[in-house]
C-alpha positions as MATLAB code, in Angstrom:
seq = 'MAARENQGYLIAVILLVLLSLLLALLFFLNWMRANDLADAKLQAEQKGNSEGALREAYEKKSEILMSLIGGLGKSVAEVETSRQMIDRTIDRLQGSDRDAVVKVKNDIDLIMTEYQKDMNLFLGARDENREDTWRSLNKNFNDALARNYNELETERNTRARVEREAQTEIAAKQKEVEEKTELLMAAQRDLSVKTEEFINYKTEQDNKFEEFQSRYTSLERDSRNKQSDLSNTIRSKAEEIVKIESEKTILKTKVDRYERENFDIADGKVIRVGAKSVFIDVGSKDGLKTTQTFSIFDAKATSFETKAPKASIEVIKVWDHQAEARVTFENPLDPILADDQILNPVWDPGYNVPIALAGVFDLDGDGIDDTHRLLQMIRQNGGNVVAYHDAEGKVNGEIDPATRYLVVGNSPISGKHDNAELVSRGMREILNQGKANQIQEIDVRKLLNWMGRHSLPSVERLDSQIGNQYRSRDSSVR';
ca = [
      -0.116   -0.088    0.434;
       2.519    2.166    1.426;
       4.699    1.271   -2.686;
       2.040    2.294   -3.915;
       1.249    5.665   -2.782;
       5.093    6.252   -3.437;
       4.221    5.391   -6.855;
       1.694    7.704   -7.183;
       3.743   10.492   -6.018;
       6.623   10.231   -8.035;
       4.557    9.930  -10.918;
       2.903   13.422   -9.798;
       6.447   14.969   -9.754;
       7.531   13.015  -13.522;
       4.127   15.020  -14.633;
       5.369   18.562  -12.878;
       8.596   17.838  -13.820;
       7.300   17.304  -17.632;
       4.590   20.086  -16.894;
       7.421   22.490  -16.234;
      10.051   21.617  -18.687;
       7.148   22.305  -21.430;
       5.965   25.456  -20.050;
       9.381   26.218  -19.742;
       9.861   25.597  -23.627;
       6.611   27.716  -24.402;
       7.977   30.658  -22.692;
      11.842   29.936  -24.365;
       9.390   29.756  -27.856;
       7.164   32.655  -26.817;
      10.461   35.262  -26.214;
      12.430   34.091  -29.394;
       9.375   35.373  -31.430;
       8.754   38.483  -29.330;
      12.446   39.093  -29.569;
      12.142   38.557  -33.192;
       8.782   41.082  -34.041;
      10.647   43.695  -31.884;
      13.613   43.221  -34.423;
      11.560   43.558  -37.407;
       9.890   46.325  -35.621;
      13.144   48.169  -35.242;
      14.394   47.399  -39.093;
      10.550   48.835  -40.425;
      10.633   51.992  -38.468;
      14.558   52.545  -39.376;
      13.735   51.416  -43.071;
      10.779   53.894  -42.541;
      12.950   56.464  -41.083;
      15.615   55.995  -44.099;
      12.828   56.409  -46.525;
      11.262   59.513  -45.651;
      14.327   61.391  -44.888;
      15.396   60.195  -48.556;
      12.030   60.951  -49.593;
      11.927   64.864  -47.702;
      15.222   65.192  -49.682;
      14.206   64.619  -52.416;
      11.020   66.785  -52.139;
      13.638   69.732  -51.160;
      15.661   68.972  -54.689;
      12.109   69.693  -55.967;
      11.324   73.217  -53.932;
      14.851   73.985  -55.351;
      14.332   73.112  -58.327;
      10.936   74.678  -58.595;
      12.912   77.902  -56.527;
      15.417   78.240  -59.663;
      12.808   77.650  -62.536;
      11.141   80.545  -61.076;
       6.993   81.362  -60.448;
       6.938   77.650  -59.070;
       7.278   77.184  -55.467;
       9.492   79.423  -52.998;
      12.047   82.243  -53.745;
      15.886   81.683  -54.974;
      16.029   83.542  -51.061;
      15.103   80.280  -49.840;
      16.758   77.537  -51.394;
      19.793   78.387  -48.358;
      17.078   77.344  -46.156;
      16.261   74.041  -47.941;
      19.886   72.876  -48.509;
      20.681   73.376  -44.582;
      17.570   70.893  -44.124;
      19.359   68.533  -45.955;
      22.361   68.552  -43.748;
      20.789   67.642  -40.838;
      19.485   64.818  -42.101;
      22.217   64.198  -43.367;
      23.940   64.707  -40.291;
      21.762   61.806  -38.593;
      22.003   59.457  -40.708;
      24.232   56.815  -41.170;
      25.584   53.994  -43.692;
      24.139   53.166  -46.870;
      21.001   55.781  -46.155;
      23.086   58.833  -45.617;
      24.820   57.480  -48.873;
      21.718   58.281  -50.768;
      21.067   61.183  -49.274;
      24.122   62.259  -49.824;
      24.024   61.260  -53.731;
      20.730   63.522  -53.629;
      22.752   66.551  -51.970;
      25.600   66.225  -54.621;
      23.142   66.763  -57.659;
      21.592   69.773  -55.741;
      25.404   71.449  -55.386;
      25.874   70.369  -59.263;
      22.633   72.299  -60.203;
      23.562   75.388  -58.209;
      26.545   75.296  -59.875;
      24.699   75.116  -63.248;
      22.379   77.798  -61.785;
      25.238   80.549  -60.942;
      27.550   79.743  -63.892;
      24.260   80.336  -66.575;
      23.560   83.078  -64.421;
      27.109   85.093  -64.426;
      27.104   83.648  -68.192;
      24.111   85.676  -69.340;
      22.849   87.838  -67.056;
      25.752   90.010  -66.534;
      25.746   92.635  -63.448;
      22.798   91.636  -60.864;
      19.863   93.586  -59.665;
      19.359   93.635  -56.022;
      15.338   93.943  -56.713;
      15.567   91.212  -59.147;
      15.562   87.346  -58.434;
      17.218   85.901  -61.051;
      15.944   82.322  -62.135;
      15.575   79.931  -65.036;
      12.466   81.539  -66.177;
      13.678   85.523  -65.861;
      16.968   84.270  -68.008;
      14.145   82.885  -71.425;
      12.705   86.404  -70.406;
      16.385   88.351  -70.671;
      16.756   86.481  -73.600;
      13.171   87.367  -74.897;
      13.285   90.969  -74.077;
      16.874   91.490  -75.879;
      15.239   89.690  -79.490;
      13.293   91.907  -79.405;
      15.303   94.822  -78.871;
      17.906   93.877  -81.328;
      14.939   93.457  -83.592;
      13.540   96.769  -83.087;
      16.888   97.982  -83.373;
      17.408   96.102  -86.208;
      14.303   97.232  -88.084;
      14.875  101.143  -87.464;
      18.590  100.503  -88.744;
      16.935   99.281  -91.839;
      14.637  101.734  -92.025;
      17.278  104.383  -91.723;
      19.398  102.688  -94.130;
      16.769  103.152  -96.778;
      16.111  106.875  -95.985;
      20.045  106.929  -96.697;
      19.934  105.050 -100.001;
      17.066  107.128 -101.296;
      19.224  110.327 -100.238;
      22.703  108.861 -102.455;
      20.586  107.857 -104.854;
      19.421  111.554 -105.233;
      22.605  112.883 -104.273;
      24.620  110.507 -106.698;
      22.511  112.010 -109.417;
      23.060  115.360 -109.365;
      27.004  114.519 -109.053;
      26.521  112.788 -112.306;
      25.702  115.723 -113.581;
      27.681  117.878 -112.450;
      30.283  115.579 -113.587;
      29.516  115.881 -117.236;
      29.618  119.423 -117.091;
      32.944  119.186 -115.541;
      33.831  116.404 -118.437;
      32.891  119.615 -120.742;
      35.179  122.207 -119.092;
      38.414  119.384 -118.574;
      38.171  118.953 -122.025;
      38.332  122.142 -122.951;
      41.055  122.630 -121.260;
      42.865  119.776 -122.547;
      42.901  120.800 -125.788;
      44.187  124.613 -123.980;
      46.485  122.670 -122.685;
      48.020  120.741 -124.922;
      48.645  124.329 -126.779;
      50.503  125.252 -123.329;
      52.347  121.524 -123.564;
      53.728  122.494 -127.304;
      54.716  126.050 -126.345;
      56.767  125.090 -123.074;
      58.592  122.192 -124.694;
      60.758  124.653 -126.846;
      60.659  126.490 -124.348;
      62.303  123.261 -122.053;
      64.620  122.832 -125.113;
      65.792  126.139 -124.673;
      66.349  125.972 -120.673;
      68.046  122.696 -121.199;
      70.864  123.945 -123.495;
      71.281  126.835 -121.256;
      71.388  124.888 -118.118;
      73.965  122.464 -119.685;
      76.188  125.132 -120.349;
      75.708  126.435 -116.720;
      75.893  123.090 -115.347;
      79.566  122.082 -117.526;
      80.834  125.640 -115.619;
      79.765  125.001 -112.510;
      80.894  121.625 -112.664;
      84.378  123.467 -112.965;
      83.830  125.195 -110.123;
      83.287  122.931 -107.876;
      86.189  121.147 -109.074;
      88.529  123.638 -108.091;
      86.408  124.627 -104.777;
      87.035  121.246 -103.659;
      90.311  121.266 -104.400;
      90.696  124.342 -102.371;
      88.377  123.101  -99.004;
      90.992  120.141  -99.784;
      94.017  122.083  -99.142;
      92.418  124.714  -96.409;
      90.846  121.701  -94.501;
      94.207  119.532  -94.245;
      96.034  122.906  -93.491;
      92.907  123.219  -90.646;
      93.860  120.130  -89.236;
      97.336  120.517  -89.001;
      96.774  123.840  -87.431;
      94.327  122.011  -84.947;
      96.409  119.036  -84.142;
      99.395  121.687  -83.466;
      96.949  123.955  -81.150;
      95.569  120.701  -79.687;
      99.259  119.349  -79.290;
     100.696  122.436  -77.947;
      97.718  123.184  -75.650;
      98.289  119.724  -73.959;
     101.799  120.758  -73.409;
     100.686  124.668  -71.822;
      98.214  122.229  -69.737;
     100.649  119.689  -68.782;
     103.943  122.821  -67.765;
     101.679  125.089  -66.333;
     100.141  122.587  -63.607;
     104.281  121.827  -63.254;
     104.735  125.418  -63.366;
     102.521  125.907  -60.633;
     103.424  123.169  -58.216;
     107.221  124.431  -58.902;
     105.794  128.036  -57.413;
     103.981  126.051  -54.873;
     106.488  123.860  -53.646;
     110.410  122.917  -54.577;
     111.924  120.070  -53.556;
     115.268  121.595  -52.738;
     113.082  123.649  -49.980;
     113.278  121.884  -46.673;
     109.729  121.425  -44.399;
     111.111  122.326  -41.308;
     114.220  122.334  -39.614;
     115.740  121.090  -35.908;
     115.154  123.880  -33.785;
     116.717  121.627  -30.431;
     118.567  118.213  -29.667;
     118.396  116.286  -26.691;
     119.782  113.211  -25.521;
     117.646  110.949  -27.475;
     115.399  113.195  -29.514;
     115.187  116.055  -31.381;
     112.223  119.022  -31.405;
     111.313  120.296  -34.572;
     109.900  123.892  -35.802;
     106.367  121.972  -37.790;
     103.291  120.525  -35.709;
      99.904  119.802  -35.804;
      98.919  123.254  -37.114;
     100.951  122.282  -40.136;
      99.070  118.905  -40.487;
     101.744  116.941  -38.856;
     101.085  113.664  -37.055;
     102.905  111.389  -35.394;
     104.761  108.505  -36.377;
     105.326  110.795  -39.769;
     109.137  110.639  -40.270;
     111.797  112.981  -42.154;
     115.587  113.080  -42.914;
     118.092  115.029  -42.155;
     120.736  117.347  -43.717;
     122.642  119.716  -43.077;
     122.509  123.180  -42.696;
     124.040  124.213  -45.342;
     122.765  121.555  -47.667;
     121.250  123.087  -51.164;
     120.305  119.862  -53.047;
     118.756  117.302  -50.905;
     118.264  114.793  -54.225;
     121.984  114.917  -54.045;
     123.014  115.010  -51.114;
     123.003  112.264  -48.434;
     121.013  112.410  -45.600;
     122.917  112.754  -42.206;
     119.731  110.934  -39.728;
     116.199  109.994  -39.793;
     113.743  110.969  -37.241;
     109.850  109.170  -36.591;
     107.668  111.997  -34.579;
     106.524  110.832  -30.859;
     104.685  113.926  -29.873;
     103.068  117.044  -31.537;
     102.192  120.436  -30.667;
     100.643  123.569  -32.578;
     103.339  124.969  -34.528;
     106.457  122.220  -32.471;
     107.076  118.741  -32.315;
     109.524  116.032  -30.366;
     111.001  113.177  -32.617;
     113.250  110.371  -31.444;
     116.443  109.357  -33.457;
     115.876  106.639  -35.260;
     119.357  106.745  -37.582;
     122.172  108.722  -36.947;
     125.787  108.964  -38.911;
     128.417  109.231  -35.613;
     130.824  111.343  -37.642;
     128.035  114.125  -38.804;
     125.816  114.557  -35.650;
     122.781  116.442  -35.428;
     122.918  120.207  -34.731;
     120.481  122.643  -34.614;
     119.193  125.218  -37.758;
     119.616  120.992  -39.310;
     117.203  120.378  -42.143;
     114.002  117.961  -41.979;
     112.501  117.059  -45.367;
     109.745  114.590  -46.255;
     109.129  114.139  -50.031;
     105.533  112.687  -49.778;
     104.425  115.177  -47.028;
     104.477  119.199  -47.352;
     103.252  121.434  -44.795;
      99.089  121.170  -44.994;
      99.596  119.424  -48.240;
      98.831  115.547  -49.407;
     101.414  114.885  -51.824;
      99.885  113.021  -54.633;
     102.828  109.747  -55.589;
     102.138  106.596  -57.627;
     104.134  103.312  -57.588;
     104.827  101.179  -60.514;
     106.275   97.479  -60.416;
     107.053   95.145  -57.083;
     108.289   96.543  -54.337;
     110.462   93.724  -52.246;
     111.473   96.175  -49.205;
     113.199   93.457  -47.275;
     114.231   91.464  -49.502;
     112.152   88.297  -48.644;
     110.621   87.589  -52.227;
     107.586   88.818  -51.114;
     105.872   91.830  -53.056;
     105.443   94.460  -50.051;
     103.083   97.165  -52.202;
     100.714   97.372  -49.468;
     103.677   98.310  -46.828;
     104.973  100.986  -49.062;
     101.753  102.707  -49.353;
     100.702  102.563  -45.101;
     104.410  104.162  -44.768;
     103.048  106.717  -47.586;
     100.526  107.207  -46.207;
     101.078  107.525  -42.251;
     103.905  109.927  -43.339;
     100.841  112.155  -45.489;
     101.568  111.230  -48.925;
      98.597  110.136  -51.224;
      98.848  107.701  -53.790;
      97.013  108.718  -56.346;
      97.592  105.490  -58.734;
      98.633  101.884  -58.289;
      98.249   98.018  -59.832;
      97.439   95.687  -57.002;
      99.185   91.960  -57.281;
      96.365   91.452  -60.159;
      97.690   94.070  -62.316;
      94.134   96.234  -62.361;
      95.293   99.284  -61.884;
      93.617  101.986  -58.812;
      93.856  105.689  -60.194;
      95.221  107.832  -62.370;
      98.091  109.996  -62.901;
      97.473  113.577  -63.999;
     100.180  116.427  -64.762;
      99.354  117.336  -60.908;
     101.585  113.945  -59.944;
     104.890  114.553  -57.751;
     106.862  111.166  -58.251;
     106.208  108.156  -59.844;
     108.159  104.833  -58.192;
     109.377  102.756  -59.614;
     109.960   99.282  -58.315;
     110.765   95.583  -60.205;
     109.757   94.213  -62.786;
     107.658   91.222  -61.880;
     109.943   87.832  -62.991;
     107.602   84.749  -64.231;
     107.743   81.598  -61.913;
     108.516   84.072  -58.856;
     105.576   86.705  -59.481;
     102.294   85.433  -59.092;
     100.478   86.625  -61.656;
     103.515   87.984  -63.853;
     101.607   89.264  -66.960;
      99.016   90.780  -65.536;
     100.990   92.481  -63.295;
     104.021   93.949  -66.281;
     100.947   94.740  -68.042;
      99.506   97.303  -65.308;
     102.890   98.469  -64.583;
     103.567   99.027  -68.492;
      99.947  101.221  -67.672;
     101.233  103.443  -64.889;
     104.472  104.247  -66.287;
     102.506  105.595  -69.617;
     100.816  107.743  -67.883;
     103.811  108.713  -65.935;
     105.584  109.719  -69.071;
     102.772  110.778  -70.905;
     102.281  113.977  -67.741;
     106.158  114.016  -67.309;
     106.339  112.183  -64.104;
     109.588  112.434  -62.461;
     110.670  108.512  -62.023;
     112.284  108.061  -58.554;
     113.785  104.629  -56.999;
     112.338  103.088  -53.707;
     115.089  103.428  -51.943;
     115.889  107.003  -52.714;
     112.132  107.836  -51.971;
     112.439  105.469  -48.009;
     115.449  107.552  -48.059;
     113.915  111.046  -48.245;
     111.310  109.616  -45.687;
     113.974  108.750  -43.144;
     112.957  104.909  -43.811;
     115.872  103.147  -44.775;
     117.132  100.146  -43.696;
     120.708  100.972  -42.194;
     121.282   99.644  -38.862;
     120.429  101.703  -35.794;
     123.828  103.995  -34.107;
     124.245  104.587  -30.471;
     124.982  107.889  -30.487;
     128.680  108.602  -28.848;
     127.700  111.855  -27.651;
     124.237  110.671  -25.798;
     125.223  112.272  -22.790;
     126.994  115.751  -23.954;
     124.717  118.775  -22.883;
     122.979  120.768  -25.708;
     124.893  123.087  -25.674;
     127.893  121.987  -27.314;
     125.848  120.708  -30.392;
     123.178  123.614  -30.523;
     124.819  126.383  -33.579;
     122.427  128.005  -31.295;
     121.943  127.654  -28.117;
     119.045  130.338  -27.211;
     116.660  127.664  -29.723;
     114.922  125.669  -27.451;
];
């Protein structure tokens, strides 16, 4: 009995479990179908939205087309609003739906581009009070054709009137021509008579002219011969005058220069001799500067060009009217005395002496051109180098009659000096200028000696301790 009851419970439990499984299966199947229906509904809604958006885009496209055609819908001014609405629609779409609306937007952009091209091409200047559409474009074409037709009709009527007037004028001119023709024929008859008379007169005048031409030819030949002789004489005299004027100019310049300056005139003199320095009677008022050098000649020397200097000095201090100079060279057998004369050929009180250089200048015997050093020495001593050539033979400056000296160096040697051929050419050019202007040529060693820049060794003065009273010709000079 108990076994039967347990068996009944077991069957009931089994049935309950089977029923639960059946209910769970039915619930799952219903849940799956509900999901499928929800997905279908969502897809239907999305498709409805995309089709609605595409339909709306086509509607806006239609509105824009009607606006551009004119008189069928909204005004052209509202087109941009419709385009903005399509842009907002594109922003909220994705995927293929968005691409379809973008294609409609691109079609609208293409239509607007063609619209703008047509308006710019056919309407010209825009009127702010006028709405430009394709319909207004057609109306403008019709108006223009009507105006052209009216203008052509007016022109045709004007032309017909002008032709009638011209025909009348032509008839009058034709009658006038006939009258003029009769007068012309009468004039031609008179002309024939006058022509015969002219031919007879011309023959007579030709005979006279031939006779006159023969006489004129003879006179002209004599005149040309005399004129040629006179031209040759004038040319010869002119050349002589030019040559004389040139020589006169050069000589006048030299006379003026030598009247102003003479090499036999010293630049100053020694006023006092110190232990290792001397005092001279030129200063800053004369244009003197420190580092300038001078040669010292005996007080009785009258020709500095032939007389050798007894000493050399270099200015170390300058006052208004005198200066102190150190002794750079002195002949111990011929000491410096008061009243000895000082000379520098490239310096004159208040004047920069013009000097030209030509050639290669090796001042220290090392085989290297020292032209730049020589330039510095001359300029340092107040000279003005008006012409020289550089290491490549290029001539700088020009010689004129006022140039005082042409300092001549060595000719360049091929293989030893760079650009020897070019330097030789520059040297010849300066030498030719010097000869043309009759400039005195001097050797560089002579120039350096005159400037007190020679290369002799310095000599210790034996009388450096002797008082100035024993070395001065005038003990009163201070």
